[in-house]
N, C-alpha and C positions, 0 to 999 in steps of 0.2 A: 895382739896388735890393736884391736878395737878398744880394749879397756883403757890403755894409757891415753889414747886419743880422746876418748869419752871424758876421762877425768880432766884432761887438759882443756877440753871445751867447757866443762862446767866451771873450772877455775877462771877461764877467760870471761865467761858470762858474769860471774861474781865480780870480777875486776871491772868490767865495763858497766855494770849496774851503778857503781858509785858516781862516775861522771854524768850518767844519765840522770841520776837523782839530783845532782848539783844543778844541772841545766833546768830540770823541772822546777827547782827552787827559784831560779832566776826568772823564769817565764811566769811563774805563779804570782810573783810580786808585781807584775806589770799589767795584767789583764784585770780591768775594773770589776766585772761581774764575779770572776773567779776570786779576786781579792776580797770582795765582800763575803763571799761564801767561806773562804778560809779564815777570815777574821771571826765569823760566827762559830766555826769549828774550834778555833783556838780559844775563844772565850768559854765555850762549853767545856773544853778540856781543862782549862784553868780552874773553873768552878769545881769540877769533879775532883781534880787532884788536890785542890785546897781543902775541900771537905774531907777527903780521905786522910790527908795529913793531920787535920785537926782532930779527927776521931782517933787516929793512931796515937797521937801525943796527948790525948785527953784535954784538949782545949775546947773552948766554947764553940759549938757548931751553929748556933743561931745568929751569929754576927754576920752582917752583910759583907759579901766578898766584893772587893773593888775590882772592876774590870781592868784588863790590861790596856795600855795605850795602843793605838792602832799599829804602830811600827813594831812594837814587841809582839803583838798578836800575829802580825803577818810573819815575822821571823819564827815564832813558835810553831805556827801552822805549817810553814814551809819546811821547817826541820822535821815536823811530824810526818809530812808527806814524803820527804826524802827517806826517812827511816822506814816508813811503811813500804816504800818501793823496794828498798834493799832487803827488808825482811821478807817481802813477798817473793822476790827472786830467789832468795836463799831457801825459803820454804818450798818453792816449786822444784828447785834443784834437789832438795832433800827427798821430797816425794818421788821424784824421778829415780833417784839413786835407790831408794827402798824398793820401788817397783822392779827396777832392773835386777837388784839383788834377789828379790823374791822369785822372779822368773828364772834366774840362774839356779837358785836352790831347787825350784820345781823341776827343772831339767835334770839336775843331779839326782833328785829323789826318784824321778821316772826311770833313769838309767839304773839306779840301785834296785828298784822294784823289778825291772825287766831281768836284771842279772839274778835276782833271787828266784824269780819264776823259772828261769832257765835252769838254775841249780836244782830246784824242786822237781822239774820235769826229768832232769838227768837222774836224780836220785830215784824217782819212781821207775824209770826205765831200768836202772841197775837192779832195783829190788825185784822187778819182774823177771829180769834175766837170771838173777840168783835163784828165784823160786823155780823157774823153768829148769835150771841146772840141777837143783835139788830133786825135782821130780824125775829127771832123767837118771840121776845117780841111784835113786830108789829103784827105778825100773831095772837098771843094770844089776843092782844087788839082788833083786828078786830073781832075775834071770840066772844069775850066777848060783844062787842057792838051789834053784830048781835043777840046774844041770850039774851040780856038785863040783863046781870049779872054785869053791871058796879058798882052798889052800893055794891054788895056783896064783890067784890074783891078790891074795892077802888083803882082802877087803875089810873094812872097818867092822862090819857086823858079822863077819864070818868067824864062826867057832871061837867066840870070846868067852866061853864058859870057863870059869876057873882062872881067868886072867891071862891065859896063854894063847898065843897065835899058833895056828896049825903050820907045821913045817912042810915045805914042799917035798914030794916023794922023789 
């Protein structure tokens, strides 16, 4: 019962994170200090990605990179922030799921280990009982040999010379 609700909750969180990211985009475009900050982030991101693309495609890397105009920079930064928010939420959910799964597996492993320990203890108890019964059987056989009752009980070790069992009198 808990697992389906938990999965439903994580799915709802993922779904709700997209509108939150969109709202964050809208708000980020209007705050002046934040706008300046995100423009600088967008320009840095633009320079890095342009250099990487030039290196990948073997173009000249020493050419000056023209900065984005302010509106494109704001839009690029806001998109980057929105994507980072969605990615962070998805990453947090993934980590949560992995930890939950890990705890579940640890509980199962603990149950298996306890079951194995129980079986080992039972096996040791049975081995002890078998050994005790073996000793008792040897004692009974010894007693029967001393009293000459081999033929009456038809015991395993009684008069087996020549491969014949003694017949009762």
